ROKOLSE-599606 format. One record per atom (N, C-alpha, C, O, CB): residue in one letter; x, y, z. Coordinates in steps of 0.05 Angstrom, whole numbers, plus 5000, padded with zeros to 4 digits. Glycine has a CB too. Layout:
N
AXYZ;...
// end
This chain:
370
M501586327760;M501586117781;M503586197803;M505986227797;M502185837769;S502686227827;S504486307848;S505886067859;S504785847861;S502986447870;K508386107867;K509985887879;K511285977904;K512186207907;K512185797859;A511385797923;A512685847948;A515485727946;A515785497940;A511185737973;V517485887952;V520285797950;V521285727978;V521185887996;V521986017937;A522285487980;A523485398006;A526085548011;A527185657992;A523985088006;P526985548036;P529485688042;P531785578025;P531985338021;P530085668072;V533485758016;V535785678000;V537885588020;V538685738038;V536885917982;L538885348017;L540785238036;L543585258024;L543985148002;L540084938044;Y545385378037;Y548085438027;Y549985258042;Y550685318065;Y548785728030;N550885038029;N552384828043;N550684738066;N548484638063;N555184938052;N551684778091;N550184698114;N549284938130;N548584908154;N551884508132;A549185168118;A548585408133;A545685428142;A545185508165;A549285658117;G543785338125;G540985338133;G539685608134;G537685638147;G540785208159;K540885808121;K539686078121;K539586178092;K541086088075;K541186268139;K537786368088;K537486478061;K539786668055;K540286858070;K534786618058;V541186608032;V543386778024;V543286817994;V541786687980;V546086648033;Q544887007984;Q545087047956;Q546686817943;Q548786737954;Q546287327949;V545786727921;V547186507907;V549486627891;V549186717868;V545386347888;N551886647904;N554086777890;N556686637895;N558886747891;N554287057899;A556586377903;A559086227907;A558985977891;A557185937875;A559486167937;E560985797895;E561285567878;E559285347885;E558585187867;E564085467879;H558485327909;H556685107917;H554085217927;H553985377946;H558084937940;W551985137914;W549385227924;W547285017918;W547584847901;W548485487912;Y545185027933;Y543184817934;Y540484937940;Y540285097959;Y543884597954;Q538384867925;Q535884997929;Q533584797923;Q533784637905;Q535585247912;I531484807940;I529084667934;I526784867930;I526385047946;I528384467957;Q525384827907;Q523285007901;Q520684847898;Q520484677880;Q523885167875;A518784887916;A516284727916;A513984907909;A513985147914;A515884597943;S511884777897;S509484917890;S507484897912;S507384697927;S508284807864;T505785107915;T503585097935;T501284927925;T499584857942;T502685377941;E501184857900;E499084697889;E499884407887;E501984347877;E498184807861;A498184227897;A498783937897;A498983847868;A497483937850;A496683777912;G500883667863;G501183557836;G503083717818;G503883617797;G498583547823;Q503883957826;Q505784117811;Q508684027817;Q509183937840;Q505384417816;P510484047799;P513183937803;P514684077826;P514284317831;P514783967778;I516283917840;I518084017860;I520884017847;I521683807837;I517983847887;E522184237847;E524884257835;E527084267856;E526884427875;E524984497816;V529084107852;V531384107870;V533884167853;V534284037832;V531683827885;F535384357861;F537784437846;F540284357861;F540884467883;F537784747840;V541784167850;V544284077862;V546484187845;V547384047826;V544383757865;Y547384427851;Y549484557836;Y551984577855;Y551984747872;Y548584837826;G553884407851;G556284407868;G557084127875;G555883937865;G555784577893;E559084107892;E560083847900;E558083697918;E556483817932;E562783877915;I558283437917;I556583267934;I558183167958;I560383057955;I555483027917;G557083207982;G558483138006;G560483348015;G560783548001;G559882868003;G561783298037;G563783488047;G562583758052;G560683788067;G566083508027;W563683958038;W562684238041;W560484298022;W559584528020;W564984428038;G559684098006;G557584147987;G554884037997;G554184078020;G558284007960;V553383917979;V550683817985;V550983537997;V551983357984;V548883807960;T550083498021;T550183238034;T547583078029;T545483198024;T550683258064;A547782818030;A545382648025;A543382698047;A540982698042;A546182358024;N544282728072;N542382778094;N540883038090;N538483048095;N543982788121;Q542283238081;Q540983498076;Q538983468053;Q536683568055;Q543183708068;F539683328032;F537983288009;F535383138017;F533183218011;F539483127988;V535782918032;V533482748039;V531582898058;V529182888055;V534382488052;Q532683028079;Q531083158098;Q529483398086;Q527183438092;Q532783258121;D530883548069;D529483778057;D527383688037;D525183818035;D531583958043;L527883478022;L525983378003;L523483268018;L521183308010;L527183157985;R523983128040;R521783018056;R519983248066;R517583208069;R522882848079;A521183468072;A519583688084;A517683808064;A515583918072;A521483908094;V518283798038;V516483918018;V514983718001;V513183797986;V518084108000;D515783468002;D514483267984;D511683197994;D511383118017;D516283007983;D509783217976;D506983157983;D506282867975;D503982777979;D505083347970;G508182717964;G507682447957;G506282417930;G505782187921;G506082307977;L505582637917;L504182627892;L505682767869;L505482687846;L501382747895;S506982977876;S508283157856;S510683027843;S512082857856;S508983417868;E511183097819;E513683017805;E515983167818;E515783407824;E513483077775;V518183027822;V520583147834;V522783157813;V523682947803;V521482977859;I523583397806;I525683437785;I528183527800;I528283737812;I524783647764;V530283357798;V532783427811;V534783497789;V535583337773;V533883187828;A535583757788;A537383857768;A540283847778;A540883947800;A536584147760;F542083737763;F544883707771;F546683877754;F546383907729;F545783417769;N548584007767;N550884137754;N553184107774;N553784287789;N550284437747;S554383867774;S556183797796;S558583637785;S558283467768;S554683627816;P560983707796;P563383547789;P563683287805;P565583147802;P565883717793;G561683237822;G561782987838;G562683047867;G562183267877;G563682787826;G563882847879;G564682877907;G564782607920;G565982417910;G562783067922;D563482587943;D563582337959;D561782127947;D559382177943;D562682397988;L562881897941;L561381687927;L558981587944;L556781547933;L563181447921;F559381547970;F557281437986;F554981637990;F552681557992;F558281358014;E555681897990;E553582097991;E551982087964;E549482107964;E554782387995;G553482047942;G552082027916;G550381777915;G548181787903;G554182017894;L551281557926;L549581307927;L547081347943;L544981247936;L551181077938;A547281497965;A544981547982;A542881717966;A540481667968;A545781688008;I543881927952;I541982087936;I540781917913;I538481947907;I543482327924;H542481737901;H541481557881;H539081387892;H537081367879;H543781367872;N539481277915;N537281117927;N534881277935;N532581177933;N538380967951;A535281527943;A533081697950;A531381757925;A528981767926;A534081957963;L532781807903;L531281847878;L529881597868;L527681617858;L533281947856;A531181367872;A529981117863;A527381067879;A525480947868;A531880887867;R527281147904;R524881097921;R522581267912;R520281207919;R525481147950;L523081477896;L520881637886;L519281497864;L517081587857;L521881907876;G520481297853;G519181147831;G518881327806;G520781477799;G516381047840;E516581307793;E516181457768;E516081757772;E516181907753;E513681357754;R515781837797;R515782127802;R518482257801;R518782507798;R514482187830;G520582097802;G523282197802;G524482257775;G524582077758;G525082007817;V525282497770;V526482577745;V529182707751;V529382897766;V524682777729;G531282607738;G533982727741;G534482897716;G534082797694;G536182507744;R535483137720;R535983317697;R538883407699;R539683517720;R534083557697;V540483357679;V543183457678;V543283717663;V542983717638;V545183237665;D543583937677;D543584197664;D546184257651;D546284397630;D542984417685;A548384157661;A550984207649;A552883977653;A554083877634;A552184467660;L553183887678;L555183687684;L554183507707;L553283597728;L557883807691;A554383247703;A553983047724;A556382857723;A556382667708;A551282887721;A558482927739;A560982777738;A561282607763;A560282687785;A563282967734;S562682387760;S563482227783;S561082147801;S559182027791;S565582377800;A561082227826;A558882147844;A556282267835;A554182157841;A559582247872;A556282497821;A553782617811;A552582447790;A550082437788;A554282897801;S554182317773;S553082137753;S551781887766;S549781787756;S555282037733;V552881797788;V551681577803;V549081667815;V547081517814;V553581477825;A548981907826;A546582007839;A544282047819;A542081957824;A547082277852;V544882167796;V542682227777;V541481977765;V539181977757;V543682417755;C543081767763;C542081517751;C540081367769;C538981157761;C544481327745;G539681477793;G537581357810;G534781447801;G532781327810;G537981437839;A534581647784;A531981757776;A530681567756;A531981427740;A532282037763;H527981557757;H526481397738;H526981487709;H527181327691;H523481397744;K527181747705;K527681867679;K529982067682;K529882237700;K525181997667;V531882047663;V534182237663;V534082397637;V533982277616;V536882087666;V533982657640;V533982837617;V536582997618;V537183117638;V531483027618;M537982997595;M540483157593;M540083377572;M539083317550;M542882977586;T540883617579;T540783827559;T542783757537;T544783617542;T541384107571;A542383857513;A543883777490;A546883827493;A548483677482;A542883917465;N547584037508;N550484097511;N551584017538;N553684107547;N550884397507;A550083837552;A551083747579;A552883497575;A553083387554;A548683667597;M554283427597;M555983197597;M555683037622;M554883137643;M558983287593;M556282777620;M556282597643;M558982457642;M559982367621;M553982387642;M560282437666;M562882307667;M562782067686;M561782097709;M565082507676;I563881837678;I563981597695;I566981517697;I568381527677;I562181367683;H567781427721;H570481347725;H570781167749;H568781117763;H572381587728;N573181057753;N573680877775;N573681037801;N574281277801;N576380737772;P572980907824;P573181047849;P576081097856;P577780937849;P571780887872;W576581307870;W579381357879;W579281497906;W577181607915;W580881537858;T581481497920;T581581607947;T584481667954;T586381607939;T580381417967;W584881797976;W587481837988;W587981618009;W586081528021;W587882118000;A590381538012;A590981328032;A593781368044;A595581478030;A590681048020;A594181288068;A596781288081;A596881048100;A594880958111;A597181558097;G599280948104;G599580718121;G601580528111;G603080578091;G596980588126;D601780288123;D603680088114;D602479928091;D600279988082;D604479898138;A603879718083;A603079558060;A600279428064;A598679428046;A605079348053;D599879328088;D597279198094;D594979408092;D592879338082;D597279068122;D595479648103;D593479858101;D592779918072;D590379948065;D594380108116;L594779948056;L594380018028;L592979788013;L591279847995;L596980088014;R593679538019;R592279318007;R589379318015;R587579247998;R593579048014;H588779388040;H585979398049;H584479608034;H582179568026;H585879448079;V585679838030;V584380058016;V583879977987;V581680037976;V586180318016;A585779837974;A585279747947;A582979557945;A581379567926;A587879607936;G582679377966;G580379197966;G577679347969;G575679277957;G580679007989;V577779557985;V575279717989;V574579857963;V572279877956;V575679928011;L576579957948;L576080087923;L574879887903;L573079967887;L578680207911;D575779647903;D574679437886;D571679397892;D569979367874;D576179177888;Q571079397918;Q568279357926;Q566579597918;Q564279557910;Q568079317957;T567579837921;T566080067914;T565580087884;T563580197875;T567380327924;L567479987868;L567079967839;L564579807833;L563079877815;L569579857825;E564279587847;E561879417842;E559279567849;E557279537835;E561979157859;A559379747869;A557079907875;A556480107853;A554180157846;A557480057902;I558580217841;I558280407819;I557080257795;I555180367782;I560980527811;V558180027788;V557079867766;V554179807770;V552579827751;V558679617762;A553479727794;A550679657801;A548879897797;A546579877788;A550379547829;A549780137805;A548180387802;A547580447773;A545380507765;A549580617815;Y549680417756;Y549280477727;Y547480257714;Y545880307697;Y551980497713;K547980007723;K546379777711;K543479807719;K541679717704;K547479517721;A542879917742;A540079957751;A538680147731;A536280117726;A539980067780;K540180347721;K538980537702;K538980417674;K537080457659;K540580797702;A541080267667;A541280157640;A541779857641;A544079767637;A543680297624;P539679707647;P540079417651;P540979267627;P542179047629;P537479297660;N540579377603;N541379237579;N544179307569;N545079207549;N539479297557;I545579477584;I548279557575;I550179327578;I549979167597;I549279797592;D552079297559;D554079087560;D555879147584;D557179357585;D555679067534;E556078957603;E557579017628;E560579037622;E561879207634;E557078797648;A561578877604;A564378887598;A565079167586;A567179277593;A565278667579;E563379267569;E563879527557;E563579747578;E565079947578;E561979577533;L561579717596;L561179907617;L563679927634;L564480147641;L558679837634;R564779707642;R567179707659;R569479827644;R571179967656;R567879417668;R569679787618;R571879907602;R571580207602;R573580357604;R571879797574;L569080307599;L568680597598;L569280717625;L570380937627;L565780647590;I568480587647;I569080687674;I572080697678;I573080897688;I567780507695;D573480487670;D576380477675;D577780697659;D579880787667;D577480197667;A576680767636;A577980967618;A577281257626;A578181447613;A577180917590;E575681297647;E574681567654;E573481697629;E574681857616;E576881747666;T570981617623;T569681697599;T567781937603;T566081927621;T568181467587;W568082137586;W566282367586;W564182327564;W564882317541;W567882637583;L561682307572;L559482247553;L557982497546;L557182657564;L557682037565;T557482537520;T555582747512;T552782647518;T552382417525;T555982817482;A550782827515;A548082747520;A547182527502;A545882337511;A546182997517;N547882537477;N547082337458;N548482067464;N547181857461;N547682417429;E550982077472;E552381837479;E551181707504;E550881457505;E555381887483;A550581867524;A549381757548;A546581627542;A545881427553;A548981977569;K545081757524;K542581637516;K542881377502;K541481187507;K540981837499;A544881357484;A545381117469;A546180887487;A545480657482;A547581157448;L547580947509;L548280747528;L546080667547;L546180457561;L550680837544;G543980837548;G541780777567;G541980927593;G540280897611;G541580487572;L544081087597;L544381237621;L542681497622;L542381627642;L547281307626;A541581567599;A539781797597;A537381707580;A537681537562;A541182057585;D535081837584;D532681767569;D531981967548;D530881897527;D530381727588;E532582217553;E531882427534;E534082637532;E535682677551;E529182567543;V534182757509;V536082987505;V534383237500;V532883247481;V537982927481;G534683427518;G533183677516;G534683897503;G536983847494;G532283767544;S533484127501;S534884357488;S537084457506;S536884437531;S532784577482;G539284547495;G541584637510;G541084907523;G539785077512;G543984647492;V542284937547;V542185187561;V545085247570;V546585057575;V540185187585;E545785497572;E548485577580;E548585597610;E547485787622;E549385837567;V549985407623;V550285407652;V553285377657;V554485167650;V548685177666;K554485577669;K557385577672;K558285507700;K560685447704;K558485847664;A556585507719;A557385447746;A558485167747;A557284977735;A554985467766;C560585127761;C561884867766;C563584767743;C565084577746;C559884657773;L563384897720;L564884797697;L567684917697;L567985167694;L563384867671;G569684747701;G572384837701;G573184997725;G575185147724;G572884997677;Q571784977747;Q572385137771;Q573484967793;Q572884727795;Q569985287780;G575185087810;G576084957835;G577984727829;G578784677807;G573784867850;Q578684597851;Q580484367850;Q579084107841;Q580383917834;Q581784327876;A576484107843;A574983867837;A575483757809;A575783517806;A571983907841;M575683937789;M576083847762;M578883757757;M579383607738;M575284067743;K580783837773;K583583777769;K584283487775;K586283377766;K585383957785;R582583347791;R583183077798;R582482877776;R583282647778;R581683007824;F581082967755;F580382787733;F582582807712;F583683017708;F577682857721;R583182577699;R585382577680;R584582637651;R586282707635;R586782317681;N581982607645;N581082647617;N579082867614;N577382867596;N579882387607;T579283067632;T577383287630;T577483427603;T579683517595;T577883487653;P575183457589;P575283597564;P576283887567;P575784007587;P572483597551;K577683987547;K578784257548;K576584467551;K576984677563;K580484317524;S574284407540;S572084597542;S571184637571;S569984847577;S569684507525;L571784447589;L570984477617;L573284557634;L572884657657;L569884217627;S575784527625;S577984587643;S579684827634;S581184937649;S579784347644;E579384917609;E580885137599;E579085337584;E576985257574;E583185037580;P579985587583;P578385787568;P578385707538;P580285597528;P579586067571;A576185777526;A575885707497;A577885857481;A578386097485;A572985767488;E579085717462;E581085847444;E579785907417;E578085757407;E583485667440;P580486137405;P579386197379;P580385987359;P582685927358;P580086477370;S578485897342;S579285687323;S579285817295;S577385927286;S577285457323;G581585797282;G581885907255;G581485697234;G581185457241;G584686037252;P581485777209;P580985577188;P583285377185;P582985157174;P580585717161;D585785457194;D588085287192;D588385097215;D590184927215;D590585457189;K586685127235;K586884957259;K584884727258;K582484777261;K586585117285;P585784477253;P583884257251;P582684197278;P583884217299;P585284007240;A580184107277;A578784027301;A579883767311;A580483587296;A575784007297;E580183737337;E581183497349;E578883287350;E576683347359;E582283547378;P579383047339;P577282837339;P576782747368;P578582727384;P578082607322;E574282677373;E573482577399;E572782287397;E571382207378;E571082747410;T573682127415;T572881847415;T569981827424;T569081977440;T574781677434;S568681627413;S565781597418;S565181347433;S565781127423;S564181607392;P564081367458;P563281117472;P561180957457;P561080717460;P562281187499;V559581097440;V557580947425;V558980767405;V558180537401;V555681137410;L561080857391;L562580697373;L564080467387;L564280247377;L564480867356;A565080527411;A566380327427;A564380107434;A565079867434;A567680447452;L561980187441;L559879987447;L559279817423;L558779577425;L557380127458;L559179947399;L558679797374;L560879587370;L560279357362;L558679987350;V563379657375;V565579467372;V565279237391;V565478997383;V568279607376;T564679297416;T564479087437;T562178897431;T562578657432;T564079217464;Q559878997424;Q557578827420;Q557878667394;Q557178427394;Q554978997418;T558978787373;T559378637348;T561378417352;T560978187342;T560278827326;C563578467366;C565578267371;C564478047388;C565077807384;C568078387383;R562978117408;R561777917426;R559977727410;R560077487413;R560178047449;D558177847393;D556377677378;D557777507358;D556877287351;D554377857363;A560077597348;A561577437328;A563577247342;A564977097328;A563077627310;G563777247368;G565577077382;G568477157380;G570276987381;G565276797372;I568977417376;I571777517373;I572277747393;I573477947386;I572277617344;S571377707418;S571777917438;S574677977444;S575278197453;S570377827464;N576477797437;N579277847441;N580378057421;N582678147424;N580877587438;L578778127402;L579678327382;L578578607387;L579078787371;L578778237354;V577178647409;V576078907415;V578179117418;V578079327405;V574378897441;D580179067435;D582279267440;D583879337415;D584379567410;D584179177462;P584779137399;P586179197374;P584579367355;P585679557342;P587078947361;I581979317353;I580279467334;I580079757344;I580279937328;I577479337332;I579479797369;I579280067380;I581880217377;I581880447370;I578380057410;S584080077383;S586680207381;S587380287352;S588380507347;S588880027391;N586680117333;N587380177305;N585580387293;N586580557278;N587179917288;T583080387299;T581180567286;T581080837300;T580281037289;T578480457286;K581880847326;K581681087342;K578681187343;K578181407351;K583381317331;L576881007335;L573981067335;L573481327320;L571881497328;L572881087364;A574781347297;A574681597282;A571881647271;A570981877271;A576681587259;S570581437261;S567881477250;S566581207249;S567880997252;S567981607223;E563881207245;E562480957244;E563380797219;E563580547221;E559381007242;A563880927197;A564680787173;A567380647177;A567780417169;A564880987149;V569280787190;V571880667195;V571680427213;V572880227209;V573780877207;V569980457234;V569680237253;V568379997240;V569279767244;V567980327277;K566280037224;K564879807211;K566779667191;K566679427189;K562379907197;A568379817177;A570279697158;A572379527174;A573079307165;A571779917142;A573279627196;A575179477213;A573979227224;A575279017226;A576279657235;L571379247232;L570079007242;L569778787221;L570278557226;L567279077253;T569078877196;T568778677174;T571478547169;T571578307165;T567778817149;Q573578707168;Q576278597163;Q577178407185;Q578378207180;Q578278817159;A576578487210;A577378317233;A575978047232;A577177847238;A576678467260;K573378047224;K571977787222;K573277617201;K573577377205;K568977837215;E574077737178;E575277577156;E577977477165;E578677247159;E575577757131;V579477637179;V582077547189;V581777317209;V583177117208;V583677777203;H579777337226;H579177127246;H578476867231;H579476657238;H576977217265;N576776887211;N575876647197;N578176507182;N578376267182;N573676717176;L579976667171;L582376557158;L584076407178;L585076187172;L583976777144;C584476527201;C586176397222;C584876137232;C586275947237;C586676597245;V582276147235;V580875907244;V581175687223;V581575447230;V577875967250;A580775757198;A581075557176;A583775437175;A584175197168;A580375687149;A585875597183;A588575487183;A589275357210;A591575267214;A590575717178;R587275337227;R587675217254;R589775367270;R591175257286;R588474927251;L589775637266;L591575807282;L589976047291;L590876277286;L593975897264;P587776017306;P586176237314;P587576427333;P586876667335;P583676147328;E589676337346;E591076507365;E592676727351;E593576917364;E592976337382;L592976707325;L594476917310;L592677147302;L593677357293;L595776797286;A590077117305;A588177327295;A588777597309;A588877807295;A585277247300;A589077597335;A589577847350;A592177987341;A592278227338;A589677797380;E594177817336;E596777937326;E596478067299;E597478287295;E598877717325;Y594977937281;Y594678047254;Y592878287254;Y593378477239;Y593577827236;V590778287270;V588978527271;V590478757284;V590178987275;V586478457287;T592078707304;T593678917317;T595579047297;T596079287297;T595178807341;A596778877280;A598678967260;A597279107237;A598579237220;A600278737249;G594679097236;G593179227214;G593379087187;G593079217167;G594079507212;L593878827187;L594278677162;L591578637148;L589578587161;L595678417167;D591578657121;D589178597106;D589078297101;D590978147108;D589078757080;T586978207088;T586577917084;T588777797066;T589577577070;T583777857073;T589677957046;T591777847028;T594277797044;T595577587040;T592278047005;A595077987061;A597477947076;A597177717096;A599077567102;A598178207091;V594777697108;V594277477127;V594477207113;V595677017124;V591477507140;R593377177089;R593476927074;R596476857070;R597176617073;R591976947048;A598077047062;A600876997056;A602276897081;A603876707080;A602277237045;R601777027104;R603076947129;R602176667138;R603676507148;R602577157150;L599576617135;L598576357144;L599676137126;L600275917136;L595476357143;F599976187100;F601175987082;F603975927090;F604775697091;F601076087053;E605476137097;E608176097107;E608275937133;E609975767136;E609576367110;K606375997151;K606275857176;K605575567172;K606875387184;K604175987195;V603575507156;V602575237153;V604375067136;V604874837142;V599775237141;V605375177114;V606875017095;V609875057100;V611374857102;V606275097066;G610775307101;G613675357103;G614975257129;G617275177129;G614175647100;S613475257151;S614575177176;S614674877179;S616074777198;S612975297199;G613274727162;G613274437164;G611374327185;G611274087190;G615974337171;K609774507197;K607874407217;K605274307205;K603774167218;K607274637237;G604874377180;G602374297167;G602874047150;G604773907154;G601274517150;I601073997131;I601273767113;I602773857088;I601874037074;I598373657106;E605073727083;E606573797059;E605773617036;E605373377040;E609573787065;I605673727012;I604973576988;I607473536972;I608673736963;I602673726972;D608173286967;D610573226951;D609773186922;D608472986915;D612072966962;S610473376905;S609673366877;S612073286859;S611873326835;S608573626868;S614173176870;S616473096855;S615972836840;S614272676848;S618973076873;L617572776818;L617272526803;L618472296818;L620372326834;L618672546775;P617372046814;P618571816829;P621371756819;P621971806796;P616671566825;I622971646836;I625771566829;I625971266825;I624171116835;I627771666850;E628071176811;E628270896804;E628670706827;E627770476827;E630570846785;D629970796849;D630570616871;D628370636893;D628870566916;D633270686883;D625970716885;D623770716905;D623270426913;D623470246896;D621170836893;P622670366938;P622170096947;P619769976932;P617870116925;P621670086977;A619969706927;A617769576912;A615269576928;A615269586953;A618569286905;T613069576914;T610469576927;T610069316942;T610569106931;T608169626907;K609269326966;K608869086983;K606468926972;K604369036969;K608469157012;P606868656966;P604668496955;P602468466975;P602868447000;P605668216946;Q600068466965;Q597768426983;Q597068136986;Q597667976968;Q595268586971;A595868057008;A595167787013;A592967686994;A591267846985;A594167757042;K593067426986;K591167316967;K588467296980;K588267207003;K592067036956;Q586367386966;Q583667376977;Q582667086977;Q583066946957;Q581767556961;P581266986997;P580266706998;P578066656978;P576566836971;P579166637027;D577966396967;D575866316948;D573566186964;D573865956972;D576966116926;V571466336968;V569266246985;V567965996974;V567265816989;V567266466989;H567565976948;H566165746936;H567865486940;H566665276945;H565765786906;S570465506937;S572165266941;S572065166969;S572064926974;S575065326933;I571965346988;I571965277017;I569365117023;I569464907036;I572065527035;Y567065217013;Y564565077019;Y564364807005;Y563264617015;Y562165257011;A565464786980;A565464526966;A567164316980;A566364086982;A566664566937;A569364406992;A571164217007;A569764127032;A570063897040;A573764347014;R568264297045;R566864217069;R564664017063;R564263827079;R565664467083;R563164047042;R561063857035;R562163587028;R560963387035;R559363967012;A564463587014;A565663327006;A566663167030;A566762927030;A567963366987;A567363307052;A568463177076;A566263067094;A566962927113;A570163367091;Q563763127089;Q561563027106;Q561162727102;Q561462637079;Q558963187101;P560462557123;P560262257122;P558162177101;P558661987086;P559462137149;G555962297100;G553762217081;G554662237053;G553962067036;G551362387085;N556162437047;N557162477020;N559162257012;N559262176989;N558362747016;Q560762167032;Q562761957027;Q561461687021;Q562361547003;Q564661937051;Q559261617036;Q557861357031;Q556561347004;Q556661146990;Q555761307053;S555361566997;S553961566971;S556061546949;S555361446927;S552261826967;N558361626954;N560461606933;N561361316930;N562061226908;N562861776940;R561261156954;R562060876952;R560060706937;R560860526922;R562560756981;G557460746940;G555460586927;G555560606897;G554060476883;G552660666936;
// end
């Protein structure tokens, strides 16, 4: 099958060049109607990288309105508003739009790819979500204004992810964004931000290169540093799992103990599903004990301290009984100088009252005289 390849656009150069630098962008269209159109977004979005205007105009030039459009991402992100524009361009394609994460869709690139009707991530790819950030200069009013704008752009980011995963728990989504979370393909699928996990391919462009990756605070070592040889004596570093964090959030929400989410995550370190489920069960029991003692506000303190139910019972007993705030039971023997029992009032004799009333009636008095 022969294919016609559109000009390779290098940043904004608009001429055919060899793909040998950090940022490159290509659209590959088929001469046959109905065959997929492939768009490769490898590099930063906006600025000196791939702009939304460039993306939309080039796609419009080759789109026949019928073919599937596959947009492959390997990008550390870039300008958020450029990413939102690409997101919306993909959304307008409807079911024809497919986003494919070949290696990395971070920051603005994760926003862009979530505009696709279907998102496919290769098994070894990653997606990163985080809060918007920027540079700013000026006086206090200027900086307060910038902070307000960042708050507004965060809402745009949340809306973009929610459009792809409408059933995702919003509180958990915001927590993951705030924590700068790096998602594996399976984790992204579990959250609803990806639909399929494909076979892994080795794509090294954009991974750990340039200044773009340095601005993130939780970049995995596999993307920012050369791989180190691992010996048998070197234990593997555990990775926190957004899927387990979502399990904690949803379970606590359903049980009415959302205030215990942070203590549970902190205590378990999300080490494994078994550890998390055990912690959730214990947290529920601790909560129920505190509610029964009418001290529900102590549940978070006890869960944070990692107390088991036996220790919680002991502390609650001390709180309720030892502090004198609860009901105390006096089991001592009575003493001789106890005050005498107060006598109760004599109950009225109903029959005597009615007999007296009948005797006082005039008719009864006359019959007595005769």
